[in-house]
N, C-alpha and C positions, 0 to 999 in steps of 0.2 A: 591696367593694358587698353584694353579695346577703350576708355573712356577717353586716356590720353591722347589714340587713334583717332578717335571720332573728331574729339575738341581740335587739333592738328587740321584735318580736313574742314572744318568750319568755318576757322578763323582765317582760313587760305583762301574759302570763298568768297570770303565777304568782303576781307579788304582787296580781290583781287575785283569785284564786283564795284565797289566803291572809286575803286583806282580807274579801270576802266568807262564809268560812266563818266570819269571827269576829261580822261583825255580822251576822248573821241571827239568833241566840239574842238578841243585846241589841236590835235591831230589834223583836223578836219583841214585845219586854216593852213597848218605846214606840212601834210606828209599824206599827199591823196596819193592810190596806190597809182602805177603803170602799169598796162598792160599788152600782154607782151603783141607785136605785130602778127607773130606767123602763131598767136595761140587761138583757140576758140574764136569762134565770133560772138558764139553765147557768152560770152564771159566780159565782151566790151562794155556791159550795160554797170560793168564794177569798177571802168575807172574813174579816177580820184574817190574811192571809198578806203578811209584812212587806212594807211599802215604802222607798222613799227609798233602795235597794241598786244606785244610778248613782254613789254615793261611791265604791264599789270600783272602778268604772271610770274616775272621774274620776283615781284615785290612784297607778292601775297605769300608765292611758295618759302621764299628765304625768311622772309617777317617769322609764319608761321612753324619753319622747319628749326628756325634758330631758339626760338622761342619754348618749342616743346624738349627741344634737347636738351635746353640749358637747366627746366622742370625733373626730366631725366637723369642726369647727369647729378640732378642734386638729391634724387631720389638712390638710385642704385651705385653711385661713385663711378659713372662712366668716361672711358676717357675720349676727350673731345676730339681725338685727330680725325677719327674717322668721318663724321660730319662737317669738320672743318674743311677738310677733304674736298668730300662731295660737296658742298657749296662755293668754293673758291673752281671746280671744274662748274658749275652750273653759269654760275656769275662772269665767268673766263669766255666759255662762249657765249652767255649773251653779250655781250661785249664787243667782239668777234663780229657776230650779226647784227648788233646795232652798229656799228661801221660801216658793215656794206650797204644798209640800211640808208643812213646816215646820204653816204656818198649817191645814192642813186636817187634817192626819192627828195631829200631835202636838198641835195646839188645838183641833182636832174643828172648826173655822170649815170649814163647807161648801165655803164661795164660793170659799178660800183666798188668794189674791192677786189683788186686783180686777183688772178688766181695764185700765183705762188706766192703774194706774202700773206693770201688768207690763209694757205692750204699752212705754211709755216708758223703761221699764229696758233691752231690748232694743233699743229704737231709739238708745238713749242710745252703747249697748255697740257697734251695729254700726258708728253714724256714726265714730263713737272709731278704727275698724278701718279704715273706708272712708280717712279721713283718713290713719290715719299709713299705711297701704298704700301709700296715691299718694304718698307720699314717700319710700318708702323703697325701692320697686320698680325695680330697674332701667329697665324696658317702661314704665315710666310708666300712662300712661291708655289703654294699649292691650292690649286683648283677640283673644284666637287664636280662629278659627273653625276647629274641629277639619273631617274632611271636606273641606273648601276650600284645607286650607293657608297660610291668610290672615291678616294680624293688621286689624282696625279699631279706630283709635284713635275713644277714645266721649268725648273731649275736658270739657268741663264735666257732662257725664251717665254720667261713668265711677261718682262717689261714688253716685247714687244709684243704679245700678245696684247698686253690692257693697251697701249696702243691702239691697235691694230683696229680691237673690237668698239674704242670710243670712238675711233673718225670716223668709222663704218658708220657705227648705230649713228651720230650725229648728221652725216650728210645721207642717210635713208630715210630719218624723219622726217629735214628738211626739202627732200623728195616728196614726201606727203605730204608736206600742208600746199596743196593745192586746188582743194574744194572747200566750199562753206562750211567749216564744222569738221571736216576728217582728223586733221593732227589735231586738235584738243580732244573730239572725241574719242577715237583713235588712242590718245597718251591717256585721258582717264580712264579707260578700261585696261588697260597693260599696266598702269600704278594701282588702281583699287588688286589686280592679280596678285602683284608682289608683297602686296601687303599681307594679303591673308598668304601667299606663297611663303614670306620673311616670316612671320607668326609660328606655322606650320615647323618650318624650319628649325626655328628656334628653338622651340620644345622638342623636339624629337632632336636637336644634339645637346641640350642639357636643362631643360624647365626654361629658362629664360635668358637664354646668349645675349649678354649685353653689347657682344660685337658687332649684333645684325639691328640691333634697335636704331642708331641711328639711318640707316639706308630704311626702316621701314613709318621711321617718321617721316623720311623725306618725300618717300611715294605717298603717305597720305595727303602731305601739303600740296604735292604736285596735282594729286588727283580732283583735290578739293580747288586748288590754282585753275585748272584746265577747268571743271566745270562750271566756275563761276565767270570763265572768258567765254564758254561756251553760250553761256546766256546772250553775249551780245555777235557772238562770231555763228551762229547758227544761220543757213541759208531765210531770206538773204542776209548775210551777214551788213552787220553796220560797222566793224573793225577787222581787219587782218594782225594776226601777228606778226609776219615778218619774218626773216633773216632771226631780229632780233629773239625771238619767241622760240620759233623751229632749232636752232643750233643750241641755244639753252636745253628746249627740252630735250633735243639726242644725249646733248655732253651730261645732263645730270641724268636722268634715265640710264645711262651706260655705267656711270661712277659708282653711281646705290646700287648696281645690279654686282659691281665687280665688288664694292663693300662689302655685301653681303652674303660673296662667296655664290652667288649664283647666274654669274653670267652667262653661263651655256643655258640656261632657261630664256634666254632670251630669243634665242633661235624658235623658241615654241611659243614663248606669248605674244614675241615683236615679229612673229612670221609677216606680218601685212609690210613692217616696215622693210623688210627683206626681200619682198617681193620685188616690191616698188622699185628701190634700189635696184635689183637685178634685172628689171622690166628695161630700166634703159641703158644699164651695158650690155644687155644682150640686143637691144634696139643698135645702139651706136658701131657694137662691134660687127653686128651683121650688115650695117648698113657701109662700113667703110670695106668689106672685105667683098660685098656683090655690087661695089659701086654704085647705090642708091637703091638697093631693095629697101625693105621693111616688111620686121616681124611682126610688130602694130601699128595700127594706123596712125597713132601716135604715144608717143610715154612723158612723162609715167605712165604707167595702166589705169589710173584713174583716168586718164583722158580717151585712151581707147575705149572704154565701156562706157564711155559721152557720144563718141562718134560712131558708134556703134549701134546709138538710139535709145540707151537709158538717159533719164534725169539727173542731172547733176545730184536732186534729194533721194533720188534711188542706188545710185552710186555709194553716195555717204551712208546708205541704209544699209546697203549689203555687206560693205565693210567693216561698219561696226559691229555688225549680225556677225561677219567671220571673225575679225579678232576676238569678239566674246566667247566664241568657240577656243580659239587657241587658248585663249587663258584658263577654258576649262580645263583644257587636255594637258595643259603646263603644270596647272596644279595636279592633277591628278598622276601625271609621272612623275612628281614629284614625293606625292604620297607614298 
């Protein structure tokens, strides 16, 4: 099991590095990043940095996860339904992000994909996954509660719960992607933690729970893909993942966690994503209630720390460290 996990991550890393290296010069000609006028002045120097780099993460992760799951299926006779469902969500959200990036970066339409059709597409993908996974999962509508080691049957609320989890996590990761190496580094840590958590959960359940394996291998591939992209995305970034990458990451993380029945562990291991999203919700809500007052200097919260005087690299390093701590706590809670 350890060998196939490491091999999956290495394959994803290599493919992502190679694809990113080749896509940078191409995207420099086609997809330079636009910086918001209301954004931080320190980010103006990033204008022109190629975006849509998430294509390479998707390519590396997809190929590695697919190959490793084919091998695992042949060895252990797994039902391919889980990995197909995860990869469909991963690709689906990546496609929505690609359409948004294409309109903004290539077609120079600042608004990109309009809010309503963008949300509608995300909702359809999440709903399809919820229905499909409810049908193929052995546990059906049951949800595992880590820490207390019990299962709760959500019944008719299961599909709405799955849809909400996917939509919330997808947009939370999207909001996290605002500094060089932040989303890619955090997601690499989160993915590695879910690999460990999945292996532990699998062995605690039945020795090797083959229903959990597709999620473990997907997270291994995603970890390798994010690390491969981080080679070029660390400060100063040579390329950004764009919505193509961030939406795919969020959708993939949520779908794989759900497939492993560890979706509630996202609240701990992925706590930084939650905080980033809540900072925006709080800022917007407080701004409207007080007619112009703000809680943070700027949201998402990573920009608040920049405006407080921290360097971008310091914020990213601190957020990586916080995520690593959350990962350790999440694994200990599961044990």
